C-alpha positions as CSV (number, residue, x, y, z in Angstrom):
1,M,-4.8,9.3,-25.9
2,K,-4.9,11.2,-29.2
3,R,-7.8,10.9,-31.5
4,D,-5.6,9.3,-34.2
5,H,-4.6,6.5,-31.8
6,L,-8.2,5.7,-31.1
7,S,-8.6,4.4,-34.7
8,E,-5.2,2.9,-35.0
9,C,-4.2,-0.7,-34.0
10,G,-1.6,-0.8,-31.3
11,G,0.0,-3.8,-32.8
12,C,0.3,-3.5,-36.6
13,G,-0.5,0.2,-36.8
14,S,-3.3,-0.3,-39.4
15,R,-5.9,2.4,-39.6
16,R,-9.6,2.0,-39.8
17,P,-9.9,-1.7,-39.2
18,F,-13.3,-3.3,-38.5
19,F,-12.9,-2.2,-35.0
20,L,-10.4,-2.3,-32.2
21,C,-10.6,-4.7,-29.3
22,N,-9.6,-3.7,-25.7
23,L,-7.7,-6.4,-24.0
24,R,-4.8,-7.0,-21.5
25,L,-1.8,-8.4,-23.2
26,R,1.2,-9.4,-21.1
27,G,0.0,-7.2,-18.2
28,I,-0.6,-4.1,-20.5
29,Y,-3.9,-2.8,-21.6
30,R,-3.9,-2.4,-25.4
31,R,-6.2,-1.7,-28.3
32,L,-5.6,-4.2,-31.1
33,C,-7.4,-5.1,-34.4
34,P,-8.9,-8.6,-34.6
35,S,-6.0,-9.9,-36.6
36,C,-3.5,-8.9,-34.0
37,V,-5.6,-10.3,-31.3
38,L,-5.6,-13.7,-33.0
39,K,-1.9,-13.5,-33.8
40,N,-1.0,-12.8,-30.1
41,H,-3.2,-15.7,-28.8
42,P,-2.3,-18.6,-31.1
43,G,-3.0,-21.3,-28.4
44,S,-6.4,-20.0,-27.5
45,F,-8.3,-21.1,-30.6
46,C,-8.3,-23.5,-33.6
47,P,-6.8,-21.6,-36.6
48,V,-9.0,-23.7,-38.9
49,C,-12.5,-23.6,-37.5
50,F,-11.8,-20.6,-35.1
51,E,-13.3,-22.3,-32.1
52,V,-12.1,-20.6,-29.0
53,Y,-10.9,-22.8,-26.1
54,S,-12.7,-21.4,-23.1
55,D,-10.9,-23.3,-20.4
56,F,-8.7,-26.1,-21.8
57,P,-7.6,-27.1,-25.2
58,P,-8.8,-30.4,-26.8
59,P,-7.3,-33.7,-25.4
60,S,-4.0,-34.8,-26.7
61,H,-5.5,-37.5,-29.0
62,Q,-7.8,-34.9,-30.6
63,R,-5.4,-32.1,-31.3
64,L,-2.3,-31.2,-33.4
65,L,0.4,-28.8,-32.2
66,C,2.2,-26.6,-34.7
67,F,5.9,-27.2,-34.4
68,K,6.6,-23.5,-35.3
69,C,4.2,-21.7,-32.9
70,P,2.0,-22.5,-29.9
71,S,-1.0,-22.9,-32.1
72,I,-3.4,-25.8,-31.3
73,S,-5.6,-27.2,-34.1
74,H,-8.3,-29.9,-33.9
75,L,-7.2,-33.2,-35.4
76,A,-10.5,-33.2,-37.5
77,C,-9.7,-29.8,-38.8
78,A,-6.2,-30.6,-40.1
79,G,-7.5,-31.3,-43.6
80,N,-4.3,-32.8,-44.9
81,P,-4.3,-36.6,-44.4
82,A,-0.5,-36.6,-44.2
83,N,-0.7,-34.3,-41.1
84,A,-3.8,-35.9,-39.6
85,H,-2.1,-37.8,-36.8
86,P,-0.7,-36.6,-33.5
87,G,3.0,-37.4,-34.3
88,A,3.2,-35.5,-37.5
89,R,5.2,-32.2,-38.0
90,Y,2.1,-30.1,-38.3
91,Q,2.1,-26.5,-39.4
92,C,-0.9,-24.3,-38.7
93,P,-2.3,-22.2,-41.6
94,P,-0.6,-19.0,-40.5
95,C,2.8,-20.7,-40.4
96,S,2.3,-22.7,-43.6
97,S,1.7,-19.7,-45.7
98,P,3.9,-16.5,-45.4
99,N,1.1,-14.4,-46.9
100,F,-1.6,-15.8,-44.7
101,S,-4.2,-13.3,-43.3
102,F,-7.2,-14.0,-41.1
103,F,-9.1,-11.4,-43.1
104,S,-7.7,-11.8,-46.6
105,N,-11.1,-11.4,-48.3
106,A,-12.3,-8.5,-46.1
107,R,-12.0,-5.0,-47.4
108,P,-13.5,-2.7,-44.8
109,N,-12.6,0.5,-46.7
110,S,-14.4,-0.4,-49.9
111,N,-16.9,-3.2,-49.0
112,P,-18.2,-3.7,-45.5
113,A,-19.3,-7.3,-46.2
114,I,-17.0,-10.1,-45.1
115,D,-17.1,-13.8,-45.8
116,R,-17.9,-16.7,-43.4
117,D,-14.3,-17.4,-42.4
118,S,-13.6,-13.8,-41.7
119,A,-16.8,-13.6,-39.6
120,L,-15.7,-16.6,-37.6
121,A,-12.3,-15.1,-37.1
122,L,-13.8,-11.8,-36.0
123,V,-16.1,-13.6,-33.4
124,A,-13.1,-15.6,-32.1
125,A,-11.1,-12.4,-31.7
126,C,-13.9,-10.7,-29.8
127,R,-14.3,-13.8,-27.5
128,I,-10.6,-13.8,-26.8
129,A,-10.6,-10.1,-26.0
130,S,-13.7,-10.5,-23.8
131,T,-12.0,-13.3,-21.8
132,S,-8.9,-11.3,-21.4
133,M,-10.8,-8.3,-20.0
134,N,-12.8,-10.6,-17.7
135,K,-9.6,-11.9,-16.3
136,A,-8.2,-8.4,-16.0
137,A,-11.3,-7.3,-14.2
138,A,-10.9,-10.3,-11.8
139,V,-7.3,-9.4,-11.2
140,A,-8.2,-5.7,-10.7
141,R,-10.9,-6.7,-8.2
142,V,-8.5,-8.9,-6.2
143,E,-5.9,-6.1,-6.2
144,A,-8.5,-3.6,-5.1
145,E,-9.6,-5.8,-2.2
146,R,-6.0,-6.3,-1.2
147,R,-5.4,-2.5,-1.2
148,V,-8.6,-2.0,0.8
149,K,-7.4,-4.5,3.4
150,E,-4.0,-2.8,3.5
151,A,-5.6,0.6,3.9
152,S,-7.8,-0.7,6.7
153,L,-4.8,-2.2,8.5
154,A,-2.9,1.0,8.0
155,R,-5.8,3.0,9.4
156,K,-6.0,0.7,12.4
157,R,-2.3,1.1,13.1
158,A,-2.5,4.8,12.7
159,R,-5.4,4.9,15.2
160,E,-3.4,2.8,17.7
161,A,-0.4,5.0,17.2
162,L,-2.5,8.1,18.0
163,E,-4.0,6.5,21.1
164,R,-0.5,5.5,22.2
165,L,0.7,9.1,21.6
166,A,-2.2,10.5,23.6
167,Y,-1.5,8.1,26.4
168,V,2.2,9.1,26.5
169,A,1.3,12.8,26.3
170,S,-1.1,12.3,29.2
171,K,1.5,10.5,31.3
172,D,4.0,13.2,30.5
173,K,1.6,15.9,31.5
174,D,0.8,14.1,34.8
175,S,4.5,13.7,35.6
176,K,5.0,17.4,34.9
177,V,2.1,18.2,37.3
178,V,3.5,16.0,40.0
179,A,7.0,17.5,39.5
180,A,5.5,21.0,39.8
181,S,3.6,20.0,43.0
182,V,6.7,18.6,44.6
183,A,8.7,21.7,43.7
184,A,6.0,23.9,45.2
185,D,6.0,21.8,48.4
186,H,9.8,22.1,48.6
187,R,9.5,25.9,48.2
188,T,6.8,26.1,50.9
189,I,9.0,24.0,53.2
190,S,12.0,26.2,52.5
191,I,10.0,29.3,53.1
192,R,8.6,27.9,56.4
193,D,12.1,26.9,57.5
194,A,13.5,30.3,56.7
195,S,10.7,31.9,58.6
196,A,11.2,29.7,61.6
197,A,14.9,30.4,61.5
198,V,14.3,34.2,61.4
199,S,11.8,34.0,64.3
200,S,14.3,32.0,66.3
201,Q,17.0,34.5,65.7
202,K,14.7,37.3,66.7
203,R,13.8,35.5,70.0
204,L,17.5,35.0,70.8
205,K,18.2,38.6,70.0
206,G,15.3,39.8,72.1
207,N,16.5,37.8,75.1
208,N,19.9,39.5,75.0
209,L,18.5,43.0,74.8
210,G,17.8,45.2,77.9
211,S,14.8,47.2,78.7
212,N,16.3,50.2,77.0
213,G,16.8,48.2,73.8
214,V,20.6,47.6,74.3
215,F,22.5,44.6,75.2
216,S,22.8,44.2,79.0
217,V,26.3,43.2,79.8
218,R,27.3,43.0,83.5
219,P,30.8,43.9,84.6
220,V,32.9,41.0,85.7
221,S,33.5,42.5,89.3
222,V,29.8,42.8,89.9
223,Q,29.3,39.3,88.8
224,L,32.0,38.1,91.2
225,Q,30.5,40.0,94.1
226,H,27.2,38.5,93.6
227,S,28.7,35.1,93.4
228,Q,30.7,35.6,96.7
229,I,27.6,36.9,98.5
230,N,25.6,33.9,97.3
231,N,28.5,31.6,98.6
232,G,28.7,33.3,102.0
233,S,25.0,33.0,102.6
234,E,25.1,29.4,101.9
235,D,27.9,28.9,104.6
């Protein structure tokens, strides 16, 4: 915020007022002069005696409502006997006079002194601003607590997601180890079978070889003679 804005009312733009009030107006934090604070909260105080309604306005039989604005005045503060009954078309002081000002007799640039009505209006504006900031602080506290709960829940979900990811990664690693072990067993069995097949072929080949290392093949006639001799001896 610029330095000029620090001493300038955010509502009417007046410079160097008595002071600026920090408050939350319609969900926005603003810096307003006391006059703008009162004008933006017409239903929060009596415009005649400047009593601030802390919780609730006066009962219906003890108040008068302005028919031009939401202002609520005490019935005893109305002053005009013609308007001093609940059914009258009552106008609050700001609406009854187009040149009305809560600080008409105050001249902060020339004379720092103010009259009694201006002092009461100043106190009322400060109380309204204080109530507004207290409510804003309560809302901010609730919002902060809500965000803390959301952050805690998000952290819990993130931790559960990481645990789930670690579990899935562990299961995937175990499955890869098992698959590698099975593949190794298959390779071992294949090698063993291949070795057995080679050994069997070698044995068969060794049985068909002669003493000189060549295949022993008997002639057919020799084989027939041997078979006849064997048959004659049997007879």
